[in-house]
N, C-alpha and C positions, 0 to 999 in steps of 0.2 A: 391510481394508488397501487394496482396490482400489475404494473407494467412488466415486472420481472417474474411473473407467475410461471411455475413449472421449471424455473432455472435453478441450478445449483451453483453456489459461489463459495470458493475457498479464499479466505482472507488470512494471509500470513501475519503473525505477530498481532493477533486480534484479541489477546487475553485482557488487554487494558488499553487505555489511552485512545489515540487516534484510530488504531485498527479496530478497537471495540466499537467505536462510533460508526465507522464505515460498515461493519457487519450489521449493526443495528439498522441503519438506513436501508441497506440492501434488503433486509428482512421486511422492513416496512413496505418496500416496493414489491414484495411478493416472493423473493428468492428464499430457498432453503440454504442454510449456512453451515459451512465447515469452519469451525473456529480452530485456529492453530496457534500454539505458543510453545516456548521452550520450557515453561514450568506450568504446573496445574495449581490454581489458586481457588479459594472460595468464590472470588469475584467471577471467575469463569462459569462456575455452576449457576450463579445467579443470572448471568447473561444467557446461558442456554435455556434456563427456565423462562426467561422473559421472551425469548424468540419463539419458543414453543407455545406460549400463551397467545401469540399472534396467529397461531395456526400453521406455523412453519416447522419443517424438520430442522433439527440442529444436532451437530456432532462436534465433539472435541477430539483432536488428535495432537498429542504432545510429541513434537518433533523439532529438532534443530535444523532449520532449512538451509543452513550454511554448509551442511555435510551431506554428500551425495547418498550415502547408504541410508540416511534417515529420510531424505526426500524420496528415494526409491520406495521405502517402506510406506511413506505417507500416501503416495499415489497408488500403491498396491491396495491399500485400505480403501481408497476412494473407488477404485475399480470393483472391488469385491463387495463392499458394504453399501456404497451409494449408487454406483452404476453409471454415473455420468458426471461431467464437469463442464459447465457453460461459461463460468466467470472465474478468472484468477486475478486477485488483487495482491500484487507484490508489495506489501507494506512493511514487512519485517525490517527493522533497522536499529542502529544504535549510534552513539557518539561518545567522544571523550574530549574534554575541554583542554586540549594541549595545542600549543603552536608547534611549528616545525622543529624548533630547538629541543623541545621536550618529548617529541614523538619518536618512539622506538620503531624498528622494523616490525617487531612482533605486534605492536599496537596498530600500525598501519595495516598489516595483513588481517588483523582481527576485524577492523572496521570495514575493509574492502570485502572480506568474506561474508560478513553479516549483511552488508547493504547491497552489494552488486552481485557477488557470486550466488547468493540465495535467489536473486532475481533470475539469473541465468538458469540455475538448476531447476527451479519450479517451472519456468517457462519450457525448458527442454522436455520435462516429463508431462506437462499439460498439453503440449502441441499434438502429440499422437492421438490423444483422446478427442481433441477438438477437430483434428483432421478427419477422424472417423465420422464425426457428426456433421462435418462441413459447416460448423458454426462454433464461434467462441469469441470471448471478449477478454483481453488481458489489459489490465491497468496497472502501471508502475507508479509508485508514490515516490517522487523526487523531492526537491526543495528549491526555494528561491536561492539558497546558497550555492546550488549547482550552476546558477546563471550569473550571479554577481559576486560570489565568494562570501565567506562568513565574515561577520563584523570583526572578530578577533580570532586568529589562529584557525583551528579546525580544518587544516589542509586535507587531512584524510577524509573527513566527512564530506566536504565540498567536492573533492575529487570523485568520490563514490557516487554522489548524487548527479554530478555532471555526466558521468559515464552512462547513466540511464538514458540520456537523450539519444546518443548514438546507438545504443543497444536497441532501443524502441524503434527507431527508424529502420534499422536493418531487419528486425523481426517483423515489422509491419509489412515490408515487401514480401517476406517469405509467407506470411499468413494470409495476405490478401486473396490469392487464388483458392485458398482453403476455407474462406468464409470467416477468417479470424482477424478481427480488428485489434490493433495494439496501440495504446496511447499512454500518455503520461499526465499525471496531475502534479503540479508544483505548488505546494502550499507556501504561503508566507508565514508571518508570525501568528501562531494560533494560541489563543488564551487557554492555558491549561496549568495543571499543577507543576509540570516540568518547566514551562516557560517562567512561571513565578519563581521557582527554585533557581533557575539559571540567571534571570535578570533582576529579581527582587521587585517589590511593589513600586518603588520609585523609578526603576529602570523601565518597567512596563508602562508606567504612566507617561514617561517621556516618549517611548516608542509609539504608544497609542496616539499621541497628538501629532506624530510625524507621518502617520499613514492616513491617506484620504478617507478611507472607510473604517479606520480604527483597527482594532485587533479582530482576527477571525475567530470563529467558533469551530470546534471539531465537526459539528454537523454541516458546516459549509463545505468541508472537504468531502464528507460522505455523500452529499447531494451532487457534487461534481462527479464523483465516481459513478454514482447511480445513473447520471445522464449518459456517461460514456458506455454504460452497459445496456442502455435502453434503445428504443426505436429511433430516437433522435440522432443517434450516432451511427446509423447504418452506413452513411457515406463519409465517415470521418475515421481516418487512421493515420498513425505516424505523427500526431500532433502533441504539443504540450499545452495543457489547459492551466493557465495561471490562476491561482486562487489566493491572491495576496492583497486584496483591498486597495490596489493601486500603489503598493509600496515599490513596485518595479515595473516599468513599462518597456516593452521590447518593440 
């Protein structure tokens, strides 16, 4: 239960949704948690309180991780106030439901900056800390759409999530001699308020029946991330761990 004891984890975009669940599971496994999001909400304070009740330390740092000056400030805070960083989960991301005909260049850049540039920036600033420790775990949250494309449109989102695979493999080679393992988790369709809003109840029902293991839960993704941060991943780097219930076989 305390496999990640004495480790500190930063989970970007963890104020709500999937990131919040990832942070929660890592705390369950023993890690202290740095919660990050672009806005501060009452929900975040509840999350911090719940993590602390587990006996873990918890911090919230409000920063936009798609902007280098804010990432630099985030990691300066970590160095000064926390003192170490063992786990980085690049979860921050967004989407817009447009196909290529409706997608503007500004919208393309916004999605790419939020989803993949943030991944680059946070990894860039995390690596020196992990190099100094000769230990680290970086987990990038991609998507099944990066492997097979989105069902409709979303060319910007699929492109950003696909870019994570090449980024992860290159960074894994850099990190290996430093004791830093870098991997990807690629979720399929996860049951959430967002998926309900996107697909509707009837749409989710149809999708649920088409997936061998049905729809996933946010906790399924959190447990996969925790595995890649724990002892079982000591000899695993540069891989993509599919968490899709059998929706897509490679």
